[in-house]
Phi, psi and omega in degrees: 000137178255130176224141176258120184247122171284128185243115178253102182290321175078210187245175176056232177286355186308310180299326179294314185282328175297314180305319178293319180294322177294324177295323173295316177298325177295324176293320177298317178301315181291320185290326187247003174082024179264165171235119176249120173253145189242127177247111183290137181235134171269128180205147177092213180300319180297328175289325176296315179297328186267324188238347180089001179212153189283343175204088177301151182300327179298322180285322177298322180300319178301320181289316179300327185267010179266173173275340173184169187234133174248120187240138177279267177196156183227157175102177182155164184295340177309324191250016180294337184267358180285155177311148181308319184281001182245359186295155182306321181295334173299331179289327177290317178296321175296320180298315180298313180296316186290330180273346182069031184269102186261353183236117175254120183251117184240108176286143171242094184231130176268129176283133182308325181294342183250017182305325179291341185277348182286143178283353182279159175299144180307322181293334174283317181294323182298336178292339178108142175229107182199085181219169178237131174258118178264107186251131174292137193241344186232028176222192179077199187296330179300332182247012176272181180287134180236129178202153178235119182237166175260123178232120184052042174085358179228155182288134177235123182255141181227131178235127185261132175249116178245138171217128174271163178297320177293325175296317183291323181295315184293326180280329178296323175296319175303314178301313180293318182292326176295316180299322180296333176273357182239247189248015173062035178232124179233128178250121181260121186251128180202194180223060189287350177277355182229313191262136175293322179298325177285329176294319176296320178300312182297317181294318180295323182292320182288329175294318181293329186304328181294339178274350184229067185293342180280356181250129180275119178263133170232157178247148177211135175288144189301322176296316176296322177299318178301324180282322176295329181299324178268341182274316187207065183297339182293350181282344191262145171242298177230127172248133179238133188204169179282177196297301182297314178301315180299322179299316180289309183296322182294327177288323175298314183297327181296322185290331181284348177277352179122320179193139178291344180286352180262351191261123175268173174204157176232143175230123190227159177226232182280340185246176178274356177284105184246173178246126185235132182201154170286157185275352182281172181270190186277351176039061186294341183290342181238010182292141179080001184262356179062038177239356181295153177267115183270004186293324177301320178290320179294324178285332174293318174300324177295317178299325176298314177300318183287310190263342175254332184252000180054041179250064187296321181296317180293321176298318177299320181302318181292312184298319178296322180295321177298314182299318177298320177295320178293320176305321185277003170089011180278137181216143163281170188300325186287343180246012177292136182289151176287333176237151179060036179297336179297342180269002179241155177245119181284130175229167183264186185300306183295320177295319180294324174297320176297319181295315179294323179293324178299322179291338181279333188287000000 
């Protein structure tokens, strides 16, 4: 099978972690008889430096015309002083909107080998952590009107959060369908005691629930959900929520699994062309030191094989390789245990990638 992958190496540690993921894909291609071609795309700070904007239209076109997109990370303090509409993160928002990927799926799963790395009490971790956050990605306050005006002699900033019934319905269906493929439990998270958008969200979700009688729907206010994720994460199977809430909750959920460096994500819309990326940032403070954890990016590549290319066996192969490397005690710095560290071997970014590839051969 032939597939064209748009590759956004990005900023900071982005190039390092993406390179390791591409090497893993090369091994998979050789092992299973596929052909993966890579089309480099400038986005983020490097695009600002080169083109004067975070995502030129020509670069967006490359992504839209690919079979899928693999992204490292973008941004860094170097570009903090650029105008707001030119910041690296604007490139990511433009990419999501341009690709029409409205559903971001972020798994929160603890690898048994990393149970000691979770900040939660052992008795909580032992109950299990294995849920998915389905986040609406191209609506809400991030895509609303933003302005700062002078009123009565002082600056007043306004950010508008809009959600239409159709936007809520399409992400709601993803939530219900994801729950049908798992344990048939869906938790809808909003702030309906305060926000009109959340009240519309709640009403729409309950209307949809009639079409999915095999799924148990529950409602939870976002502040309570933030508490429950650390108090009793085992209660969750699938969480569906709007853009800003999902952004915050998914980062919280990633940390209870031991490290943000382990978590992949997929963003999908109406087509199989998806955007795949680790959920962590560009970490410019450790860039170029060969100490970043590439596993989140490698697992993102596995998600791409599974959800965009229908290569479930190949995705399983990568995930099993990661598990075997962890079984043998190899750890990047961010997942080194606080106790019994003498039983583990600390490795860098390139070595971790090499170890995973060795398990694939």
